[in-house]
C-alpha positions in Angstrom: 49.8 -101.6 12.5 46.1 -101.4 13.0 43.8 -100.5 10.1 40.7 -98.7 11.4 37.7 -98.8 9.1 35.0 -96.2 9.5 31.8 -95.9 7.3 30.6 -92.3 7.3 27.2 -91.1 6.0 25.8 -87.7 7.0 27.3 -87.6 10.5 28.6 -84.0 10.5 27.6 -83.6 14.2 29.5 -86.7 15.3 32.5 -87.5 13.1 34.9 -85.0 14.7 34.5 -86.6 18.1 35.2 -90.0 16.5 38.3 -88.9 14.6 39.7 -86.9 17.6 39.4 -90.0 19.8 41.4 -92.0 17.2 44.2 -89.5 16.4 44.9 -89.0 20.1 45.2 -92.8 20.8 48.2 -93.7 23.0 48.8 -96.6 20.5 50.0 -94.6 17.4 50.7 -97.2 14.7 47.4 -96.6 13.0 45.9 -96.4 9.5 42.6 -94.7 9.7 40.4 -95.4 6.6 37.2 -93.4 6.4 34.7 -94.3 3.7 32.4 -91.3 2.9 29.3 -93.2 1.7 28.0 -90.4 -0.5 27.3 -87.9 2.3 25.2 -84.8 1.4 26.0 -82.7 4.5 29.4 -81.3 5.5 30.9 -84.7 6.4 33.1 -84.9 3.3 34.6 -81.5 4.0 35.3 -82.3 7.6 37.0 -85.6 6.6 39.2 -83.9 4.0 40.3 -81.3 6.6 41.3 -84.1 9.0 43.2 -85.9 6.3 45.3 -82.8 5.8 46.0 -82.6 9.6 47.0 -86.2 10.1 48.6 -88.3 7.4 47.4 -91.5 9.0 43.9 -90.6 7.8 42.9 -91.8 4.4 39.5 -90.6 3.0 37.7 -92.4 0.2 34.7 -90.7 -1.3 32.2 -93.0 -2.9 28.6 -93.0 -4.1 26.0 -94.0 -1.5 25.8 -97.8 -1.5 25.2 -98.5 2.2 27.2 -99.5 5.2 28.1 -103.0 3.9 29.6 -101.7 0.7 31.4 -99.0 2.6 33.0 -101.5 5.0 33.9 -103.8 2.1 35.7 -100.9 0.4 37.5 -100.2 3.6 38.7 -103.8 3.8 40.1 -103.6 0.3 42.1 -100.5 1.3 43.5 -101.9 4.6 47.2 -102.5 4.9 47.6 -103.3 8.6 48.2 -106.6 10.3 45.2 -105.9 12.4 41.7 -104.5 11.8 39.5 -102.4 14.1 35.9 -101.3 13.1 34.2 -98.2 14.5 31.1 -96.4 13.5 31.5 -92.8 12.7 29.2 -91.6 15.4 31.0 -93.6 18.1 34.3 -92.9 19.8 36.9 -94.7 22.0 38.8 -93.9 25.2 42.3 -92.6 24.4 44.1 -95.8 25.6 41.5 -98.3 24.5 43.5 -99.6 21.5 46.7 -99.9 23.6 44.8 -102.0 26.2 43.5 -104.3 23.5 46.9 -104.7 21.9 48.6 -105.4 25.2 46.5 -108.6 25.4 47.2 -109.7 21.8 49.7 -112.5 21.2 50.5 -115.1 18.6 47.9 -117.6 19.8 45.0 -115.1 19.8 43.1 -113.9 16.7 40.6 -111.5 18.3 40.8 -109.3 21.4 37.6 -107.5 22.4 36.3 -105.3 25.2 32.9 -104.3 26.2 31.1 -101.0 25.5 29.6 -98.1 27.2 26.3 -96.8 25.8 26.2 -93.0 25.5 23.0 -91.1 24.9 22.1 -87.8 23.3 21.9 -86.2 26.7 25.4 -87.5 27.5 24.3 -89.9 30.2 25.9 -93.4 30.0 25.3 -97.0 30.9 27.7 -100.0 30.7 26.8 -102.9 28.5 28.2 -105.7 30.7 30.1 -108.5 28.9 28.5 -111.9 28.9 31.9 -113.5 29.2 35.5 -112.6 30.2 38.7 -114.5 29.4 39.9 -116.8 26.7 37.4 -118.5 24.5 38.2 -121.3 22.0 37.0 -121.2 18.4 34.3 -123.9 18.7 33.0 -122.4 21.9 32.6 -119.1 20.0 30.3 -120.8 17.5 28.3 -122.4 20.3 28.0 -118.9 22.0 26.8 -117.4 18.7 24.0 -119.9 18.5 23.2 -119.1 22.1 22.9 -115.3 21.1 25.8 -114.1 23.3 26.3 -110.4 22.5 30.1 -110.6 22.1 29.5 -112.8 19.0 27.1 -110.4 17.4 28.9 -107.1 16.7 32.2 -106.2 15.0 33.0 -103.0 16.8 35.2 -102.7 19.9 37.5 -105.6 18.8 40.9 -106.0 17.2 41.1 -108.8 14.6 43.9 -110.4 12.8 43.5 -109.3 9.2 43.8 -112.8 7.8 40.5 -113.7 9.5 38.8 -111.5 6.9 40.5 -113.0 3.8 37.4 -114.8 2.7 34.8 -112.7 4.5 32.8 -109.7 3.2 29.8 -107.8 4.5 26.5 -109.0 3.1 24.5 -106.2 1.4 21.8 -105.7 4.0 21.1 -102.6 6.1 20.8 -104.2 9.5 22.6 -107.1 11.2 25.2 -107.1 8.4 27.9 -107.1 11.1 26.3 -110.1 12.9 26.5 -112.2 9.7 30.1 -111.1 9.0 31.1 -111.8 12.7 29.7 -115.3 12.4 31.9 -115.9 9.3 34.9 -114.5 11.1 34.3 -116.7 14.2 34.5 -119.7 12.0 38.1 -118.8 11.1 39.0 -117.9 14.7 41.3 -120.1 16.9 41.1 -118.1 20.1 39.2 -115.0 21.2 40.1 -113.0 24.3 37.5 -110.8 26.0 38.8 -108.3 28.5 36.8 -106.3 31.0 37.3 -102.8 29.4 34.4 -100.6 28.4 36.4 -98.0 26.5 34.2 -98.2 23.3 31.5 -95.6 23.5 28.4 -96.6 21.4 26.1 -93.7 20.7 22.4 -94.3 21.0 20.7 -91.8 18.8 17.0 -91.8 17.8 17.6 -91.0 14.1 20.2 -93.8 13.6 19.6 -96.5 11.0 18.6 -99.0 13.7 15.8 -96.7 14.9 14.4 -95.8 11.5 14.4 -99.1 9.5 11.3 -100.5 11.2 10.1 -103.4 9.0 13.5 -103.6 7.4 15.2 -104.7 10.6 13.3 -108.0 11.0 13.5 -108.6 7.3 17.3 -108.3 7.3 17.6 -110.2 10.5 15.5 -113.0 8.9 18.2 -113.2 6.1 20.9 -113.5 8.8 19.0 -116.1 10.8 18.3 -118.2 7.7 22.0 -118.1 6.9 22.8 -119.5 10.4 20.3 -122.3 9.8 21.9 -123.2 6.4 25.4 -123.1 8.0 24.3 -125.3 10.9 22.9 -127.9 8.4 26.2 -127.9 6.5 28.8 -127.6 9.3 27.3 -127.6 12.8 24.3 -130.0 12.9 24.5 -130.1 16.7 23.4 -126.5 16.8 20.6 -126.7 14.2 17.9 -126.8 16.8 19.3 -123.5 18.3 19.4 -121.9 14.9 15.8 -122.9 14.2 14.6 -121.8 17.6 16.3 -118.4 17.1 14.7 -118.0 13.7 11.2 -118.9 14.8 11.3 -116.8 17.9 12.5 -113.7 16.1 10.1 -114.2 13.1 7.2 -113.6 15.5 8.4 -109.9 15.5 7.9 -109.7 11.7 4.7 -111.7 11.9 3.3 -109.2 14.4 4.0 -106.4 11.9 2.2 -108.2 9.1 -0.8 -108.9 11.4 -1.0 -105.2 12.6 -0.9 -104.2 8.9 -3.6 -106.7 8.1 -1.3 -108.2 5.4 -2.6 -111.8 5.4 -0.7 -112.9 2.3 2.7 -112.0 3.8 1.7 -113.5 7.2 0.6 -116.8 5.7 3.8 -117.0 3.7 5.9 -116.3 6.8 4.0 -118.8 8.9 4.8 -121.5 6.3 8.5 -120.6 6.5 8.4 -120.8 10.3 6.7 -124.2 10.0 9.6 -125.4 7.8 12.1 -124.3 10.4 10.0 -126.1 13.1 10.8 -129.4 11.4 14.3 -129.1 12.7 13.0 -129.3 16.3 11.9 -132.3 18.4 8.7 -131.7 20.3 10.6 -131.5 23.6 12.8 -128.7 22.1 9.8 -126.5 21.3 8.4 -123.7 23.5 4.8 -122.7 23.5 4.9 -120.4 20.6 6.8 -123.0 18.5 4.2 -125.6 19.3 1.5 -123.2 18.1 2.9 -123.6 14.6 1.5 -127.1 14.6 -1.9 -125.6 13.7 -2.9 -124.8 10.1 -1.8 -121.3 8.9 -5.3 -119.7 9.1 -5.7 -120.8 12.7 -2.2 -119.5 13.7 -3.1 -116.2 12.0 -6.5 -116.0 13.7 -5.2 -116.9 17.2 -2.4 -114.3 17.0 -4.8 -111.7 15.6 -7.2 -112.3 18.5 -4.4 -112.2 21.0 -3.3 -108.8 19.7 -6.9 -107.5 19.7 -7.3 -106.9 16.0 
């Protein structure tokens, strides 16, 4: 049986399409766990109505604590041998789970497909997979540090449940699945990627990703620092990649501080970036990483001039 975990918060316009795509799956051995994360619209009512129509649907109403807490609650309720995560505003093709399960065997821990982006006006685009085929556990870790997309998101994949025995979602609003996925990959023996784009990922302008602004790089900073700390402890051969990823992305946050004329936060961040730079040899540095060799005030001034402030 597959336990499907769905966090739901104020998605009355989308949740019916998601649930319809699940209850009509050709693979029928499902447990559909929906965590209503304190919705204030008609989402709770819709969920309860669906639970009455299909006994495989289990609805849990909770106070609003965010997507990480909702998914963790879903994990605690899951009874299946396998797990599948889907966001409540997304949906899947009717045979998608069957196709994934056809590829699962005793040697494989994760089977994943690709995804199709679907927009508010209903046009679509395929998000091409960066790899296809069987990937060994250590190779997954290397690909994570090389930022391959398949290592970054939890949706569109079937997991053996035991991979999650010691994994929970960290309480941040963005990139929480990237951090959890990293932890799961460390438990994974083999990961199979198949060329199937039956997961439909909705791109909507008022989603959490499009409204968090400064919170996105702050949460991503937490995840990237975690990858540095883990590399130091377990994967020293990838420490330089973890440090490069951290520094490169922190320029996004630094830009926000400079645009807001927040010199104190900018100086503090530059110091942290300098600390990460110590993990790189000079030959491993790109131009922006070499810039951090200057004192903090010079880095700030140079970037401020570059941005015309």
